[in-house]
KOLROMI-148754 format. One record per residue: x, y, z of N, C-alpha, C in turn. Coordinates in steps of 0.001 Angstrom, whole numbers, plus 500000, padded with zeros to 6 digits. Layout:
XYZXYZXYZ...
***
This chain:
555604353580407865554150353560407601553803354476406647552231354806406448552106355304405339552409356916405423553042357404404249553544358738403920552390359615403793551958360517404742550991361276404474551033362345405406550316363573405438550589364554406314549577363909407654550067364379408783549467363858410063549928362443410479550705361810409614551141360489409988552711360637410534553131359414411104554636359453411722555505359908410385555197359278409180556018359642408020555560360537407190555730361649407760554989362978406982556349363640406559556382364646405403557436365053404767558206366143405775557367366915406560558031367808407426559012367039408346558428366089408844559408365176409954560579364578409386560254364025408313561139363171407394562329364412407057562156365548406476562964366480406012563784366984407106563046367228408548563894367652409532564982366543409913564474365333409842565370364264410304566635364200409272566253364048408152567228364182407015568325365230407046567768366503407568568686367678407499569819367690408918569156366872409883570099366744411081571003365693410846570755364583409903571628363612409561572661364205408674572354364791407714573393365326406969574169366661407752573722367290408613574462368376409359575238367800410391575030366452410975575732366018411880577365365814411412578271366700412173579688366645411819580004365209411757579926364330412705580541362808412523579926362076411284578937362453410469578328361543409893579305361363408449579269360209407807579940359992406831579072359650405374577803359537405980576790359439404886575453359208405577574408358991404787573076358956405278572199357677404971571863357072405976571099355911405635569364355835405835568675355542404675567242355673404886566853354510405213566112354122406243565586352696406500564344352773405976563743352136404970562458352309404371561661351128404679560587351325405210559322350367405335558069350806405182557449351209404190556336351756403661555689351131402629554349351209402466553702350725401279553355352265400410553889353187400874553788354391400074552706355451400755552125356206399831551223357249400335551061358508399323551106359611399850550848360771399067551954361176398178551780361195396936552700361564395986553104363061396042552590364045396871553160365198396980553938365220398204553849364420399141554670364287400245556139363724399893555853362538399109557040361955398369558024362820397609557277363626396709557901364637396100558796365612396972558228366028398121558865366990398980560161366277399615559922365067400073561039364428400338562193364124399580561734363625398269562520363351397148563523364633396940562827365894396760563564367048396373564645367429397554563924367147398816564911367510399747566143366858399804565961365396399754567090364644399414568134365273398456567780365494397397568421365922396245569355367357396598568522368332397245569117369657397909570027369155398856569875368312399764570943367964400851572079367518400039571928366469399113573002365904398609574002367021397855573222368093397399574028369079396758574787369773397402574241369997398750575093370696399804576033370028400516575928368640400505576961367658401119577207366506400188577842366963399176578249366028398016579048364772398414579836364973399408580566363778399905579923362828400918578734363117401108578084362284401833576853361559401099577128360135400834576393359395400076575229359068400682574065358814400155572648358587400839572525356975400240572102356035400994571812354629400824570542354315401473569563354091400705568309353706401029568035352230401230567780351720402357567396350112402540566090349834402720565749349261401947564004348602401919564058347445402583563087347694404114562734346258404554561898345416403971560704345326404806559649344336404245558913344976402951558939346365402968558206346974401690558636348334401470558969348610400187559314349923399544558630350382398413557415350649398402556717350429397359555927352102397056555356352286395845554696353352395613555535354631396146554885355436396753555634356827397327556996356464397974556951355304398797558320354965399610559252354630398368559212353904397370559968353908396260560392355210395553559364355868395524559645357456394781560766358022395655560801358216396964561541358547397964563192357637397761562838356591397635564265356096397742564860356165396361564141356579395314564759356652393972565817357732394047565685358804395192566567359924395329567871359558395734568034358543396412569237357753397099570366357411396053571543357468396444572549357039395720572489355512395181572259354619396335572016353445396123570908352963396795570107351902396407569077351346397044569334349693397286568970349248398369569363347995398820567997347378399548567816346064399266566653345416399778566875343954400079566266343377400799566564341925401095565743341284399931566109339845399813565561339210398627564018339048398619563492338932399763561996338899399871561278340420400107562127341415399970561493342688400188560613342903398968559273343702399343558497344111398189558732345366397851558940345730396482559703346897395915558840347261394753558688348579394461558302349011393023556600349603393306555761349208392398554545349803392561554639351180392103555086351200391048555180352775390263554199352818389492553128353515390156551799353701389518551052354599390430549621354870390182549184355951390765547651355373390998546882355474391991545632354939392156544507355940392683543380355778392553542252356608392957541070355658393167540753355496394426539627354315394792538298354987395201537154354435395124535979354892395620534933353785395583533573354121395914532516353335395783531198354226395157530302353438394690529228354247394027528010353613394721527254354558395273525735354011395894524576354403395368524824354962394033523694355656393693522441354621393351522734353176392878521595352491392770520986351897394037521942351875395033521358351418396465520336352410396950520796353743396805520014354778397414518510354736396534518491354488395232517270354484394657516390353204395193517152351886395516516420350996395883515881351072397489516397351965397947516211352247399496515014353081399339514913354027398400513976355183398121514427356392398653515779356497398931516026357842399515516666358753398412516242360048398413516360360948397580517519361844397955518577361691397142519836362582397462519668363952396766520149364930397709519661366173397113521190367052397159521581367606396125522881368032396116522704369318395293523247370377395851523134371809395285524837372400395332525107372864394191526652373175394021526385374337393290527706375178393446527839376228392632529131375889392072529354375782390473530458375207390008529837373964389626529639373631388114528952372467387652529860371183388165530956371163388215531770369901388673532244369907390010531760370650390987532068370585392377531495369213392900530560368488392434530275367294392897530778366024392163531843366423391727532523365354390799532882364182391610532742363045391500533112361919392109532300361516393391531115362295393471530217362154394581529769360721394390530156359868395541529463358358395437527996358060395440527311359288395655526009358992395622525458359465394303526175359868393336525539359994391985526101359047391093525394358921390006525864358102389000527329358825388290528042357662387990529528357901387488529197358544386203530284359574385876529965360391384692531284360063383948531225359772382686532267359288381791533226360611381865532753361916381807533621363164381438534543363241383063533932362792384070534664363085385399535783361869385478535497360804384821536205359640384937537522360084383916537073360582382742538422361102381894539234362065382669538598363039383249539206364174383974540220363462385074539592362664385788540392362197386840541670361189386278541375360408385242542268359702384499543649360589383833543226361902383497544379362777383107545141363253384096544406363374385391545544363710386553546351362767387187545735361487386938546312360378387421547677359733386511547381360130385175548369359941384031549451360779384204549035362141384624550284363119384898551090362936386026550447362399387103551054362298388334551934360812388103551649360033387262552210358721386947553517359193386195553394360049385332554612360403384459555465361134385220555097361948386223556203362587387206556821361397387960556225360241388414556625359461389157557708358583388426557378358155387154558135357853386291559447358477386049559483359910385817560460360758385608561485360882386783560941360701388030561834360686389123562388359430389105561838358341388907562653357065389052563793357040387989563252357516386847564589357474385742565474358479386093565123359574386871566310360720386960567113360120388135566349359301389314567374358722390186568148357526389926567303356595389056568302355371388822569030355384387507568607356256386473569481356370385248569699355235384605570712354838384049570956353663383240571138352329383962570924352421385285570640351056385932569357350500385787568520351232385281566987350616385083567138349820383782566568348693383787566311347928382662565152348191382104565200348930381320563573349563380664563220348721379599563988347689379148562991346801378167562123346131378764562016345945380147560722345323380678559482346135380372558533345755379734557546346577379376556717346739380854556892345868381584555847346238382942556415346943384017557791347492383847558464348305384831557653349313385641556805350013384810556266351213385495554792350980385383554051349829385380552866349465385310552217349367386704552908349602387722552438349290389036552437348320389697552899347305389121553168346068389880554299346069390853554381345146391693555431345165392748556371343824392280557658343932392803558408343162392606559302342405394100559739341193394067560442340786394940561953341740394899562489341707396093563986342390396081564741341732395071564718340415395042565650339785394164565339340009392686563946340098392371563585340327390882563791342048390757563728342723391739564111344325391425565478344376390996566549343549391750567930343541391455568007343420390085567294342645389447567679342263387778567018343555387022566224344161387456565354345185386781566181346487387124567084346503387959567858347689388069566943348919389106565983348428389692565306348976390990565993349251392248566975347956392466567792348132393427569208347825393127570206348251394064571731348051393588572093346703394228571670346522395291572193345163395870571444344509397004571317343252397324570646342625398324571294342713399434570979343802400532571759343834401480571025344437402630571464344129404042570721344614405196571205346017405510570564346724406561571267348051406980572598347707407409572906346613408150574340346429408808575313346251407715574857345840406368575751345568405196576099346484404523575406347705404688575522348733403734576845349499403989
***
């Protein structure tokens, strides 16, 4: 599911389960079954770092990520921490990008004759308020945040995947998704395999 606080796939619970899997005396490795469109970049970073920390403590336990229907955005971010990533040929993989969405209702309010009243302390406190006209300065500020987060995501994928990535593809980090089969050719996954085949 969605990776976010309060969801089943939240960083705290995932980290707790990962720790239990690594600490299990009989475990020979750890298998991450991933089926998620992604979610919070912060939560994904927490899990990514937890995997790296646990791998450092148990270097003889390999980590395999297996993508089911979808392993995109924050879910792929997490998968990149694994030693190997596997997917089905029709899995949806990638979406290495960052998004912020919203709506603007200021023209509708004007047509309806509604007067919006906003009082703030801090001139940018109402930034991105959907009932106010869009500001170019606000857009630029948000774009800088999204660009920085995107670069962090790219760095994590490069760190995790290393030389396996086929970086001559100019679209690799532009937010698009790929099939599992396409992902294999791009170095985003290591094999086309199910959890039972890993």
